[in-house]
Structure formats: C-alpha cells, structure tokens
GUVEX-145621 format. One line per 2 residues: number of its first residue (from 1); their letters; for each residue x, z, y negated of C-alpha. Coordinates in steps of 0.5 Angstrom, whole numbers, plus 500, padded with zeros to 3 digits. Layout:
<rs>
NUM) A) X Z Y ~ ...
</rs>
This chain:
<rs>
1) XX) 606 169 189 ~ 608 175 184
3) XX) 604 180 180 ~ 603 178 172
5) XX) 599 181 167 ~ 593 179 163
7) XX) 593 184 157 ~ 595 191 160
9) XX) 593 190 167 ~ 597 187 172
11) XX) 594 182 177 ~ 597 180 184
13) XX) 597 180 191 ~ 599 188 191
15) XX) 594 190 186 ~ 587 192 186
17) XX) 582 186 185 ~ 581 184 178
19) XX) 574 183 176 ~ 571 178 171
21) XX) 564 179 169 ~ 562 173 166
23) XX) 556 174 161 ~ 556 167 160
25) XX) 549 165 157 ~ 546 172 158
27) XX) 547 174 151 ~ 541 171 149
29) XX) 543 169 142 ~ 544 176 140
31) XX) 551 179 138 ~ 549 186 139
33) XX) 546 184 146 ~ 553 181 148
35) XX) 557 187 146 ~ 552 191 150
37) XX) 553 187 156 ~ 561 188 155
39) XX) 560 195 155 ~ 555 196 161
41) XX) 560 191 165 ~ 566 196 163
43) XX) 562 202 165 ~ 560 198 172
45) XX) 568 197 173 ~ 569 190 171
47) XX) 576 189 168 ~ 574 183 164
49) XX) 568 181 160 ~ 568 173 160
51) XX) 564 168 155 ~ 564 161 155
53) XX) 566 157 148 ~ 562 150 148
55) XX) 558 146 143 ~ 552 142 146
57) XX) 555 136 143 ~ 562 137 146
59) XX) 560 138 153 ~ 554 134 155
61) XX) 551 127 153 ~ 544 128 151
63) XX) 543 121 153 ~ 546 121 159
65) XX) 542 127 162 ~ 536 123 160
67) XX) 538 117 163 ~ 539 121 170
69) XX) 531 122 170 ~ 529 127 174
71) XX) 533 134 173 ~ 536 136 179
73) XX) 539 142 183 ~ 538 149 178
75) XX) 537 145 172 ~ 530 143 175
77) XX) 527 150 173 ~ 529 149 166
79) XX) 523 148 161 ~ 528 144 156
81) XX) 532 138 156 ~ 539 140 159
83) XX) 542 138 152 ~ 537 143 149
85) XX) 539 149 154 ~ 546 148 152
87) XX) 544 148 145 ~ 541 155 146
89) XX) 546 158 150 ~ 552 156 146
91) XX) 556 162 143 ~ 557 162 136
93) XX) 564 162 134 ~ 563 167 129
95) XX) 562 172 134 ~ 569 171 137
97) XX) 573 176 133 ~ 567 181 133
99) XX) 567 181 141 ~ 574 181 142
101) XX) 575 187 137 ~ 569 190 141
103) XX) 573 189 148 ~ 579 192 145
105) XX) 575 198 143 ~ 572 199 150
107) XX) 578 197 153 ~ 576 191 157
109) XX) 579 185 157 ~ 576 179 153
111) XX) 576 172 156 ~ 573 166 155
113) XX) 572 159 158 ~ 573 153 153
115) XX) 570 147 153 ~ 573 142 148
117) XX) 580 142 144 ~ 577 146 138
119) XX) 575 151 143 ~ 582 152 146
121) XX) 585 153 139 ~ 580 157 136
123) XX) 580 162 142 ~ 588 162 142
125) XX) 589 168 138 ~ 584 172 142
127) XX) 585 171 149 ~ 591 173 154
129) XX) 589 168 159 ~ 584 162 159
131) XX) 579 160 165 ~ 578 153 166
133) XX) 571 152 169 ~ 570 148 175
135) XX) 567 142 171 ~ 573 141 167
137) XX) 578 141 173 ~ 579 133 172
139) XX) 580 133 165 ~ 587 133 165
141) XX) 588 132 157 ~ 585 139 156
143) XX) 589 142 162 ~ 595 140 158
145) XX) 593 143 152 ~ 591 150 155
147) XX) 598 150 159 ~ 602 148 152
149) XX) 600 155 150 ~ 604 159 155
151) XX) 598 163 158 ~ 596 165 165
153) XX) 591 160 167 ~ 585 161 172
155) XX) 582 155 175 ~ 575 154 179
157) XX) 575 149 184 ~ 567 148 185
159) XX) 565 141 187 ~ 572 139 188
161) XX) 576 135 193 ~ 582 137 195
163) XX) 585 131 192 ~ 582 134 185
165) XX) 585 141 186 ~ 592 137 188
167) XX) 592 133 182 ~ 591 139 177
169) XX) 596 143 181 ~ 601 138 180
171) XX) 600 138 173 ~ 600 146 172
173) XX) 605 148 177 ~ 611 145 174
175) XX) 610 149 168 ~ 611 156 171
177) XX) 605 159 168 ~ 602 164 172
179) XX) 596 161 176 ~ 589 163 179
181) XX) 586 158 184 ~ 579 160 185
183) XX) 575 158 191 ~ 568 156 188
185) XX) 561 153 190 ~ 557 150 184
187) XX) 550 151 186 ~ 547 156 181
189) XX) 540 156 185 ~ 542 164 187
191) XX) 539 162 194 ~ 542 166 200
193) XX) 542 160 204 ~ 548 158 199
195) XX) 552 163 203 ~ 553 158 208
197) XX) 557 153 203 ~ 562 158 200
199) XX) 567 156 205 ~ 571 162 204
201) XX) 577 159 209 ~ 579 154 203
203) XX) 583 160 201 ~ 587 160 207
205) XX) 588 153 205 ~ 590 154 198
207) XX) 595 160 200 ~ 598 155 205
209) XX) 599 149 200 ~ 600 153 194
211) XX) 604 159 196 ~ 606 161 189
213) XX) 599 162 186 ~ 594 168 186
215) XX) 588 167 190 ~ 581 168 187
217) XX) 573 167 188 ~ 568 165 183
219) XX) 561 166 186 ~ 554 165 185
221) XX) 551 167 191 ~ 547 174 192
223) XX) 550 180 193 ~ 557 181 194
225) XX) 558 179 202 ~ 562 173 200
227) XX) 567 177 195 ~ 569 182 201
229) XX) 570 176 205 ~ 574 173 200
231) XX) 578 179 198 ~ 580 180 206
233) XX) 582 173 206 ~ 587 174 200
235) XX) 583 173 193 ~ 585 178 188
237) XX) 581 175 182 ~ 573 175 183
239) XX) 568 172 178 ~ 561 174 178
241) XX) 556 173 173 ~ 553 179 169
243) XX) 547 181 166 ~ 543 188 165
245) XX) 536 185 168 ~ 536 179 173
247) XX) 529 178 172 ~ 530 175 165
249) XX) 529 168 163 ~ 535 164 162
251) XX) 539 159 166 ~ 544 165 168
253) XX) 540 171 169 ~ 537 170 176
255) XX) 544 169 180 ~ 547 175 176
257) XX) 549 182 178 ~ 547 188 174
259) XX) 550 194 173 ~ 548 197 179
261) XX) 550 192 184 ~ 556 190 180
263) XX) 558 198 181 ~ 557 197 188
265) XX) 561 191 189 ~ 567 194 186
267) XX) 566 200 190 ~ 566 197 196
269) XX) 572 192 195 ~ 576 198 193
271) XX) 574 201 200 ~ 576 194 203
273) XX) 583 194 200 ~ 584 201 202
275) XX) 582 199 209 ~ 586 193 209
277) XX) 593 197 208 ~ 600 194 208
279) XX) 599 189 214 ~ 605 193 217
281) XX) 604 196 224 ~ 605 203 225
283) XX) 602 209 227 ~ 598 212 221
285) XX) 599 219 218 ~ 592 221 220
287) XX) 593 219 227 ~ 600 222 229
289) XX) 596 228 233 ~ 593 223 237
291) XX) 599 220 240 ~ 599 227 244
293) XX) 592 227 245 ~ 591 220 248
295) XX) 598 217 251 ~ 599 218 258
297) XX) 606 221 260 ~ 609 222 267
299) XX) 607 229 271 ~ 608 232 278
301) XX) 603 230 283 ~ 605 236 287
303) XX) 610 241 287 ~ 617 239 286
305) XX) 622 244 288 ~ 629 244 285
307) XX) 633 238 288 ~ 627 234 290
309) XX) 629 226 290 ~ 623 224 287
311) XX) 618 218 290 ~ 613 214 286
313) XX) 608 218 290 ~ 610 224 287
315) XX) 608 222 280 ~ 602 221 276
317) XX) 601 219 269 ~ 596 223 265
319) XX) 594 225 258 ~ 596 229 254
321) XX) 603 227 252 ~ 607 232 249
323) XX) 613 229 245 ~ 618 231 250
325) XX) 615 228 256 ~ 617 222 259
327) XX) 612 216 257 ~ 608 212 262
329) XX) 611 206 260 ~ 618 208 263
331) XX) 615 211 270 ~ 618 206 274
333) XX) 625 209 272 ~ 624 216 275
335) XX) 623 215 282 ~ 630 216 286
337) XX) 632 222 281 ~ 633 229 283
339) XX) 629 235 280 ~ 634 240 276
341) XX) 628 245 276 ~ 622 247 280
343) XX) 616 243 277 ~ 609 245 278
345) XX) 604 240 280 ~ 601 237 274
347) XX) 606 239 269 ~ 610 234 265
349) XX) 617 231 267 ~ 622 231 262
351) XX) 629 227 262 ~ 632 234 262
353) XX) 629 236 269 ~ 632 230 272
355) X) 639 229 275
</rs>
C-alpha cells in the first residue's frame, strides 16, 4: 500500500491516522447545528467531517420494515417507524454547498456517504473521496458508478462475510483507485458488550489478502479502546460518530463521541503512533547511554600481572561496559590470551591488553 491524498491531507501507512467525524443525523435538522458540529470536530482534531446523503424512499422500504413486524436491534428504541426516522434524519441536499464551503473555511475535509445514484452525482463537485456504508457493500451497481468518478473510495464492511468483501474488492481493485477497507461492526446499541464483537484481527486478514489497500476502522463502541487496537494493527483511517452531547435524543447521538472524548482519542492515538516507531530494531537515541550502564563486559577477577596467560577463572563479566571493553558475548575467546600490561582486579580488559 502507498500514500494517497484526500484533499490536502496524505493518507497511508506512514502517515498519521486520518480521523473522520461522522456527523450523520446529529445535525438534528439544523444547518447551523451541522456547521457548528463541523467546527467542533475540527477543533477536537478531526481531519474530516462526514455526512450521509440519503432520501428515505431511496434507502428503505416502509412496507418492508413494517412487514418485519417488531423493530429489532438499535431500531427497537425508536419512537417512530424506520421510514419516518430516515425521513427526519435525512440531510437536505441544498445544504451540500454551504457545508462544503464551511469545511473549506475552517480547513476540514468535507465528505459524505451517498445512498443512491443521484446522491453520487450530486456530491461529485463537492467531495475528494467517497465513503460507502456497510449496508451498500453488496450494491455493486452503486460501487461501479462511484468508481467511475476516479476518486478514492472508503468501504466499510460491517455485517459482511469475507465473500462479500472479496466480491467488492474484485470489482474495485482493478480500477487502481486508492481504497480504504474498514473493519466495522454495525450494531449501533452503544453497549460496552459490543467490544467483544469488533474482531479487530480481521484487519490482519485484510492486510494479507488485500495488501495494496489502506486499512481502517469504522467504530460504534464506547470510548476509543478499539481505535487504539486498530491503529496498532495497521489501521490508518478511523471513523466515529460525532456530536456535542451524547445524551440528546436521536438515532445517532447515544453512541457518538463528543469534543472532549474525541480529543482524548486523537491525543492517545498520536502517542500510540509515536510508540509504534519504525519497526526496525536498533538501539534508540534515548537509550544509548544505558548500553554502558546495563551491558556486561569482561573484567579481571584478580590482579593479572603483565605476561599472565589468562584462564576462564581469571575473568568475570560485570556491568558497566565501557565501549572499549571486551563485550560479554565473546568472553570465551579470551582464555589463552596473554596480558600485555598489568591489569588490576575489577578492571576492564580490552583487546589491546592481550597478545
């Protein structure tokens, strides 16, 4: 995998983690509130403010959900029908231009997930990358249209089988477009129990099977423990929902991060990135002095007059280890050598001391 650009920001394996704040339905029907959340996300360390462009009649079947009978999963807490909730949560398309303009003004990337063909076309002038939600991973027609626009594509894979992911990748990989493959769990109940189902090690499977893609995590669990785990496993794009108050009513507020928790997530991730390092083993700059302090070297067990033929019992390996001293790992090469100077008990032995 290699770096690619989303707007002015590079994304990739040797770049800082790219954070997407998904405002989703948390705008609560107010353009001003949507803009405010974008600003708060920027201030909290987000690289991108993301929305969702859908129209209820183009994403859900009112008849179909009513036919299911009792509401299930997170939808069981909704007071209205699924169709009505999607209607209320939909983002008016006339907001797109002012939201994109506000993003440019505050220097945050504007992004949205389209959920129909018209939304894909509508967003094209305003976005530098497309996000495909987990629920559309099997809608290859939409993916083909998005791919035809030639922009980076971020694909979430919640509630998907490996076969689902492979099918999507078989279509997208030949395009040569920058791709982000996000592990995701689409249970939106916000329960700590859901941590047991995030399955972060899938990222290792993705890395092995799709080595040219960038890894990511779209997460709906409380806190940011899973984010740190994902970054440690190679994820470089993270998406979490964002609000200013997770106690507000609505379909997305309850499992969203707020400015305080978002900032903590970003700061902890940056610390983790620093701790992950280069992956190349060596003596680090801040421990150079401890090589002398903690390593053992060859020292004289007793006084060794000049001309002494050394035996193993004449030697001891102890700290500290000045750089000129014979290191402990070659102590067996010293017996049989003859001293060229008087060496006091406890003193180091160097190769120059031996003939």
